[in-house]
C-alpha positions as CSV (number, residue, x, y, z in Angstrom):
1,M,97.0,84.0,92.5
2,T,95.0,85.7,89.7
3,Y,93.8,89.2,89.6
4,A,90.9,90.5,87.6
5,D,92.6,93.7,86.3
6,N,95.6,95.9,86.5
7,A,94.1,98.1,89.2
8,E,93.7,95.0,91.4
9,R,97.2,94.0,90.6
10,A,98.6,97.4,91.6
11,R,96.7,97.3,94.8
12,A,98.1,93.8,95.6
13,I,101.7,95.1,95.1
14,Y,101.1,97.9,97.8
15,R,99.4,95.5,100.1
16,A,102.4,93.1,99.7
17,Y,104.8,95.7,101.0
18,V,102.6,96.2,104.1
19,D,102.3,92.5,104.5
20,K,106.0,91.9,103.8
21,D,104.9,89.3,101.2
22,R,107.7,89.4,98.5
23,N,106.2,86.4,96.7
24,V,103.2,88.4,95.6
25,V,105.4,91.1,94.1
26,E,107.8,88.6,92.5
27,G,104.7,86.9,90.9
28,L,103.4,90.3,89.5
29,I,106.7,91.8,88.3
30,A,107.7,90.9,84.7
31,R,111.2,89.5,84.0
32,E,111.9,92.5,81.8
33,F,111.0,95.0,84.4
34,S,112.2,98.7,84.5
35,F,112.0,101.0,87.5
36,T,112.7,104.7,87.5
37,S,112.7,107.1,90.4
38,P,114.6,110.3,91.4
39,Y,117.3,107.8,92.7
40,D,117.1,105.1,90.1
41,D,117.4,105.3,86.3
42,H,115.7,102.4,84.6
43,I,117.0,99.7,87.0
44,D,116.2,96.1,86.3
45,R,114.2,93.5,88.3
46,K,117.1,92.1,90.3
47,T,118.3,95.6,91.3
48,Y,114.8,96.7,92.2
49,F,114.5,93.8,94.7
50,E,117.9,94.6,96.1
51,R,117.3,98.4,96.6
52,C,113.5,98.8,96.9
53,W,112.2,95.6,98.5
54,A,114.3,96.2,101.6
55,N,112.2,99.2,102.3
56,A,109.2,97.0,103.2
57,D,110.6,96.4,106.6
58,R,110.5,100.1,107.3
59,I,106.8,100.4,106.2
60,A,104.1,100.4,108.9
61,D,101.2,101.1,106.5
62,M,100.4,102.4,103.0
63,R,97.2,103.9,101.9
64,I,96.1,104.5,98.3
65,R,94.7,108.0,98.0
66,K,93.9,107.9,94.3
67,L,94.1,105.2,91.7
68,H,93.3,105.5,88.0
69,A,93.5,102.6,85.6
70,D,93.4,102.9,81.8
71,G,94.1,99.7,80.0
72,D,97.7,98.8,80.8
73,D,98.5,102.0,82.5
74,V,97.8,102.7,86.2
75,F,98.5,105.9,88.1
76,V,98.6,105.7,91.8
77,L,99.0,108.4,94.6
78,Y,99.7,106.7,97.8
79,E,100.7,107.7,101.4
80,V,103.3,105.8,103.3
81,R,103.5,105.7,107.1
82,P,106.9,104.5,108.1
83,R,107.6,102.6,111.4
84,K,109.9,105.7,112.3
85,G,109.7,109.2,110.9
86,E,107.1,111.3,109.1
87,A,104.5,110.0,106.7
88,F,105.1,110.9,103.0
89,H,103.3,110.4,99.7
90,N,104.5,109.3,96.2
91,A,102.9,109.0,92.9
92,E,103.7,106.1,90.5
93,F,102.9,105.6,86.9
94,M,102.8,101.8,86.3
95,R,102.6,100.0,83.0
96,F,101.4,96.4,82.9
97,R,102.0,94.0,80.0
98,D,100.2,90.6,79.8
99,G,99.1,90.9,83.5
100,Q,102.6,91.7,84.8
101,L,104.1,95.0,85.9
102,A,106.7,95.9,83.2
103,E,107.5,99.5,84.0
104,V,107.3,101.9,87.0
105,E,108.1,105.6,87.2
106,V,108.1,107.1,90.8
107,F,107.7,110.7,91.7
108,F,108.5,111.5,95.4
109,G,106.7,114.0,97.6
110,E,106.0,115.3,101.1
111,L,102.7,115.6,102.9
112,N,103.0,119.4,103.4
113,G,99.7,120.9,102.8
114,V,97.9,117.6,102.3
115,E,95.2,116.7,104.8
116,Q,96.4,113.6,106.9
117,K,93.7,111.3,108.1
118,P,94.4,108.6,110.7
């Protein structure tokens, strides 16, 4: 599948988590991928799929609240509604290279004080 731009690629990755479509994510993530979060320090692609993809089963829905793309850089603020538990939001800074996601840095957050819409 081809995507017109990096914003569309980013949206496809979030949709794939809701749809449980790992093939989409595998096709969009570079072989030399790096993922950083408060729990992960520059983990590689293999470790990302082992640790992070498993969370797809827990996700009922994800909604992008804000997305800004500037060339290869994409910043996304999104809300997650898990199958169990409270909704939360995260922010991610994504860097694409040659149409593939090369780096992600995640910032965790809660929805305290953020208007929640159904």
